[in-house]
C-alpha positions as CSV (number, residue, x, y, z in Angstrom):
1,M,-0.1,0.1,-0.1
2,R,1.0,3.6,-0.4
3,V,2.4,5.6,2.5
4,R,2.6,9.2,2.4
5,I,5.8,10.3,4.6
6,P,5.9,13.8,6.0
7,T,9.0,16.1,5.5
8,P,10.3,15.6,9.3
9,L,10.5,11.7,8.6
10,R,11.8,11.8,4.9
11,S,15.4,11.6,6.3
12,Y,14.5,7.9,6.9
13,T,12.9,7.1,3.5
14,G,14.5,9.7,1.1
15,R,11.1,10.2,-0.3
16,A,7.6,11.5,0.1
17,E,5.9,8.4,-0.7
18,V,6.8,4.6,-0.1
19,E,5.4,1.3,-0.5
20,A,4.9,-1.1,2.5
21,E,2.7,-4.0,3.7
22,G,0.7,-4.8,6.7
23,A,-2.8,-6.1,7.6
24,T,-3.1,-3.4,10.4
25,L,-1.7,-0.1,11.1
26,G,0.7,-1.5,13.6
27,A,1.9,-4.3,11.2
28,L,2.3,-1.5,8.6
29,L,4.5,0.5,10.9
30,A,6.7,-2.7,11.6
31,D,7.2,-3.2,8.0
32,L,8.2,0.7,7.5
33,D,10.6,0.1,10.4
34,R,12.1,-3.2,8.7
35,L,12.4,-1.1,5.4
36,Y,13.5,2.3,7.1
37,P,15.0,1.6,10.7
38,G,14.2,3.9,13.2
39,L,11.1,5.5,11.6
40,R,8.5,3.6,13.9
41,F,10.0,5.0,17.1
42,R,9.5,8.5,15.8
43,V,5.6,7.8,15.4
44,V,5.1,5.1,18.3
45,D,6.4,5.2,21.7
46,E,7.6,2.4,24.1
47,Q,3.9,1.7,25.5
48,E,3.0,0.9,21.9
49,R,0.8,4.2,21.8
50,T,0.8,6.8,18.9
51,R,3.0,9.7,19.9
52,P,0.9,12.9,20.8
53,H,2.1,14.9,17.9
54,V,1.6,12.3,15.2
55,R,-1.8,11.6,13.2
56,F,-2.5,8.8,11.0
57,F,-5.2,9.0,8.2
58,V,-6.3,5.9,6.3
59,N,-8.0,7.0,2.9
60,G,-8.8,10.4,4.5
61,E,-10.2,9.0,7.6
62,A,-8.5,9.8,10.9
63,V,-7.1,6.7,12.7
64,R,-5.7,6.4,16.3
65,D,-5.9,2.5,16.7
66,L,-2.9,0.5,15.7
67,G,-5.1,-2.5,15.3
68,R,-7.1,-0.9,12.5
69,P,-7.2,-3.4,9.5
70,L,-5.8,-2.2,6.3
71,A,-6.3,-3.4,2.8
72,P,-3.7,-3.5,0.1
73,D,-5.1,-0.8,-1.9
74,D,-5.3,1.8,1.1
75,V,-3.4,5.0,1.2
76,V,-2.0,6.0,4.6
77,F,-0.8,9.5,5.5
78,I,1.4,10.1,8.5
79,V,0.9,13.6,9.6
80,P,3.0,15.4,12.3
81,A,0.5,17.5,14.5
């Protein structure tokens, strides 16, 4: 699926949009961290909670639950608040 990367995190990916996989938002973030080490820690804390300054949008819908199911054709935006 397509993942839009905000400017503050592009030092990890080198680009504004990347491809990653995951059945849930949490699994997607794990795949992103596998591909771009260190990225997940910038958006999820040690207690597996989304950091307060980060928002996720799946197909335009605000999502906070890392267990949110995803489909292969979804578009995920990571947005710093």
